[in-house]
N, C-alpha and C positions, 0 to 999 in steps of 0.2 A: 480441545473443542476445537476443529473451524468450520464456520457457516460462510457460506459465498451464495450472495445476493449481486443481481446484476444491477447496475444504475450510469440513468441516460446520462539490467545492472553488469574484460574486456569493458565495458562501460554500463557498469550499472549502476545507475541513480537513484539513490537512498535517500530521502530525505526526511530523518531520522527527529521527531522530536519526543520530549517528553510530557506529561500533560502538565500541564496550569491554567487556568480563566484566561479566555483569551487566544486571540491567535498568536501564534509563533511566525517566524519572519518564512520556514519553510513553507506553513501550509497558507500563509499570503501571496509566496510566487508560484508554489506547484499548478494550479490551474491556469496558468500562461506557459508556465513552462511546457506542459502537458500540449495543451494547444497547440503550440510551438511549433511539438513534434508534429502533431498529425495534419500541421499545417507546411511544415516540409515536405512530407509525404503525399498530400494532396488526396487524407483520409481522413476526414473532418464530419462524417458521416456514420451513422451505425452507433455500436456502444463506445459510450466516450470510455468510461472507465469501469475495473468491475471492483468492488468491495471485500473484503474478508476481513473476518472480527475471530480474532484469536484469543478466547475467555478461557478461565481458572476457577476453578473451585472457590469458594471464600473463603473454606481451612485451609487452605493449602499454604504451606511454611515455604513462603517464596517471595521473593525483596522484589519492588517494583524494577530497578535496576535490572536484573534476573529475568524478568519478563520481555523487558523493552531488547534486551539481549537477544533472545527466542525471537524475538519479532524480527529483527535483522539476518538472524538465520531463515526464517521462513522467507522472508523478502529474497534472499538469495538463491531460490527457485525460478524466480523470472529474471533472470539474467538476462540483461539487456533491453529492458524496460524501466522507466521510469517508476519508483515507488515512494509513498509517501507512508510511514510509520509516526502512529499517534499512539502513544500508551496511556489508558484513562488510569485512573485511580481514583475517581469521584465515587465507586458504586463500592459495593462489598464483596463483589468480586473484579479482580484487577483483568483488564483486558487490552487485546493490541488491537486498531484498526488500520489495515492496510490497503490504501489506494493503490490501484494499477492502472499505470497508464493503458490501454489497449491497443496503440501501436510501440514500437521496440523505434528507440529512439538509435539506434543501430543500423538497421536495416530496411525499416519503414513496413515490417512484414505484420498485421493482427494479430493479436492473443486471441486463442480460439480454443474453445472447448467443446469435446462429442463423447461418444463411449469411451474410446479409447485414449482420452489421457484423464 
């Protein structure tokens, strides 16, 4: 199941992390890297990021590594954009969070959604 919420990779940059308590190096640097891309293309206003949650039923027989790999595969949809993936195994249902920069690191185009996309 994929949920899309709005919040204030060629070169597809996937910063992939596995879940554990505390922040990983990828999580610590992702914000600065995303903002540097926006600044490079003078697109520092509007929607900064998109967050997606890819979740699985608690009774699904699937490992955390397989779930994380599915998150990486989903992130490939956003080729040309920086994506941070965090796989959470701290609930009864495992899930991935994908944070996608709204500005392409390849060409500066903004990621946009409408009825046709």
